[in-house]
N, C-alpha and C positions, 0 to 999 in steps of 0.2 A: 233887209240889207239893200242899201242903195248902191247900185253899180256905177262905177265911174264911166263917163262918156269916153268913147274911143276916138282917137284922132282920125281924120279922114285920110291922112297920108302917113307912111312909116319911113323913118330914116333907114337907109340901107346899111349904115355902119353906126356903131356906138359913137357917141359924141366925142370922146377922147379916151386915151388910154387910162384904164383904171376907173372910169366913170360908168356907173350902172344906168339902166334905162330911166328916163325922167319920171316914170310912174312907180318905180321900184322904191318901196318904203325903207329899204335897207341902205340907202346912200349915206355916206358919211360915217361918223362915229356911232357906236352903240351907246344908247343911254342906259347904262347898266342899272341905275337906280330905278328907272321906270320898268325895266325888264324884271328886276328883282321883285317889284310889287306884283307883277303878273305871275311870277314863279318864285316864291320865297326861298326855295332850296338853292337858288343861284347865289344868294348872299354868301354862302360858305366858300364860294370859289372866287369872290371878288377881292382883289388886293391891289395896293398901289404899286406902280412901277417906279423905277429910279427917279423919275421926274415928279412923282407924286400924283399922277393921274391913275384913276381906277381902271383896272383891266382884269382879265382872267388869264390863266396859263393855257395858251392855245395848243400846247403839246400834251395837255392832260385830257385824255379821252372822256373822262367823266365830266369835266368842266365844259367841254364842247357839246356833249350830249345834253347837259343841263341848259346851256345857252340856247340850243335848238328848241327845247321845251318852252323856254321863256319867249322866244321869238314867235313860236306858233300860238302860244296863249295870248300874247299881246296883240299881234297883227292879224291872226287868222281864226280866233275864237275856238282854238283847239286846246282844251285843258288837259286832256289825257293822251299822251303820245309816248310810246316806247317801242324799241326794236330789240329783237333777240341778240344775244351776245355774238359778236363776230360779223354782224351784218352792217351794211353800208350806212354810215351817218352822213347825210347829204349836206353840202354847203348851201344853205337856204337862200342867201342873196343871189347866187348864180342861178339857182333853179327858178327863182322868181323872175329873173331877167328873161329867161326863155319864155315863160308864160306871157309876159308883157309884150315881147316882140311878136309872139304868135297872135296875140290880140290885135296887134297892128295889121297883120296879114288879113285877118277877118274883116277889119275895118276897111281896108283897101278894096276888098272884093265885094263889099256890101252893095246891094242894088239900090238902097235908099240914099239919096243925096243929102237929105236934111238930117236924118237920124241914122248914121252908120252903125250897124249892129246894135240896135236898140235892145234894152234889157228885156223887153217883153218877148222878144224873139228867143225861142228855145235853142240853145247851143249845146250840142252833144259832142263830146270829145273822147277819143280812144287813146289810152295811155298804154303803150307797149313796154312791158317790163317794168311794172310799177314799183317792184321791190318791196321789201318789208316796211319801208318808211312811208310809202303812198304819198310822196311829197308833191308831185305835179297835180294830182286831183285835189289835194288840200288847198294849194295856192290858187288854182284855177277856179274852184268852186266858191271860195271865199272872196276872191278878188273881183270876179265877173259874174258869178251866179251860174256858171257852166255846170252841166251834168256830165258825169264821167262813167265810162266803162273802162276798167283797168284790168290788164291781164299780166300773168307771169307764169313761167314754167316751173317755178319752185313752190311746192306746197307750203313750206314754212313761211315764205314771203306772202303768199296768198292769205294764210291764216292770220299773220301779223297785221296785214292791211285791213282785213275784215274786223279784227279786234279794235283797231284804231277808230274805224268808222262807227262801230257799235257803241264805243265809249264816249262819243261826242255827238250831242244833239244837232250841232251845226252841220254835221256831215251826213247824217242819216237821210236817205231818200235822194241824195245827190250823187252818190258814188256806189257803183256795183263792181265787185271784184270777181274775176273768173280765172280758173286754172287753164292755161294752154297745155293740153295734153300731148300735142305733137311738137316735140322739141325741134323738129326741122321746119316748122311752119311759123309764120309771123302773124298773118291776118286770117289764114284759113282756120276754121274751127272756133274763131272768136267773133268774126263778123258774120251775122246771119243774113239770109236773103232779104229780109225786110228792114235791116238796119240802115240808118243814114247818119253820117258823122260830118260835122263841119270841119273837123280837124283831127289829125292824129299827132301825138307827141311821143318822143322816144329818147332815152339816154342809152345808146348802145354800148355793149361791152367794148372796152377800149383796147385791151391787150389780146395777143394771139396765143398766150400760154400762161400757166400759173407762174412759171419761172420769171417771165417778163413782168407780170403783175407784181410779183414779190420785189423784183429789182426796182420797179417804179416806186413802190411804197417805201423802200429803204432810202431812195434818193430824196423823197419828200421829207422823211424824218430827219435826214442829215441836213437838208436845207433849212428846216424849221429850227433845228438846234443851233445852226450857225447864224441865225438872224441877229442883227445888232439890236441893242435895247431901244433904239428910237424908231423901229420899224412899225408898220401898220398894226400888227397884232399887239405889240406892246402898248401902243397908244389906245387900244380899245376900238379900233376901226374894224369894219367888216373885212374878212379875209375869205372871199367866196370860194377859193379853189381848194381849201383844206377840208379833208374828210378822213374818216377812219373806217377800218374794217372792210368787209366786202366778201361775198361768197363767189364761187365760180361763175355762176350765171350773171352776177353783177359786174364782174371785172374782166372776164375774158371768154373768148370763144375761138374755135378753130378758124384761123385766118384773120382774126382780129376785127377791128372796126370796119375796114374796107370790105371784107367778106360778108359781114353781117348786113351792111347797108346795100351791098350789091344784091343780096337775096331779097331784102326789103323792097328795093326798087323794082325788081323783076316781078315779085308777087303783087305789088301794088297795081299792076296793069289789070289784074283780074277784078279789082274792086274800084276801078276808076269812076264808076257811076254811083258809088255809094259813099264816097269821101270827097270833101271839098279840097282841102289842102292836106297832103302828106308832109310831115316834117320830122326832122331828127336833128339832134345835136351832132356836130362833127368836130372832134377834138384835134385831129391831125390835118393841118393845112394841105399837105400833099395829096390828101384823099379827095379834095373838092373837085379838081379838074376831071379826073376819070369818072367820078359820079355824075357830074353835069353832062359829060359826053354820053354816058350810058342812058341817062334819063331822056336826052334828046333823041337817041336811037329808039327808045321805047315809045316815043310819041307824046311825051309830056308837052302840054300846051304852054306852060310857064314853068321856069325854074328860077328860084331866087336864092341868094346866099346873103344872109345878114350876119355881119360880124358883131360879136358881143365881147366887150372888154371888161374883164373881171379881175381886179388886182393887176398882177403882172401877166396874167394869162389871157390869150385871145382864143375864144372858141367861136363856133359858127353854127347858125341855124340854117340848115338846108331845107328848102321847101319846094314842092312840086305839085302840079295838078294837071289833069287831063281834059278839063273842060273849064269854061269861063265863069260858071256860077257855082257858088258853094251851097 
């Protein structure tokens, strides 16, 4: 697999609202005919919208799950992918954006001026809370040749991720999945004394309670059902923010996103010399300022915030490091 060259500099913000990263292959409309060739079962879900353009019903969980299988088969050489009932079905275009902006971070900090982050250099990444879908390791390993250690506190998620890896030749030897046995820890028990990571990635629990998570899901369904016929989903374009399902560890934790990331930031100090860039998705804009303040207090040498525009949603990649070399 030939890895793409990394740019020497990274944009601090997404180019425009609704526009994905320049290297993200999911920009624009889905080519459903091509995707159906990669995953024939998708054909059953393709239908014309009122304008005669082919689309799928984005409110149909089975259709979206099948679309994910097709995307993974066509773009990432993953022919066998499934998740347990009730677990999070990730929005692949948005997850890919995170990986590409994280690649920009590594390119920025490369010590080589002529070949930033060359493919020959081994890049090892830690995915915190990989989930049953194992999506970040899939995209990162197939897009850039990175190797991954993926952790999760849920045994079902760990077993599901392992099954995906074992079912796909393209993933074997590139991704290792471990159970985080200490539910109060993030890096402890996962990072061993001799481990070195260029990067960590994380999609933290968003909500502070199951009730809040349920209310958020209900709002999402209401908004989806109210969408007019000429919207992005009906036209067959990527709708990166839509997902289905989710278990407790995937959706919420005590104190929500800010509490989780506060713990992550504090614990990262202990592993400052074993990790190049610590990164995480931050969904709530109001959490950025207090997290930046905390990281500066903890002695971070650099703190970066990269805005990512995905459909109507703006999310952020928060990155920090304690030394100048990855």
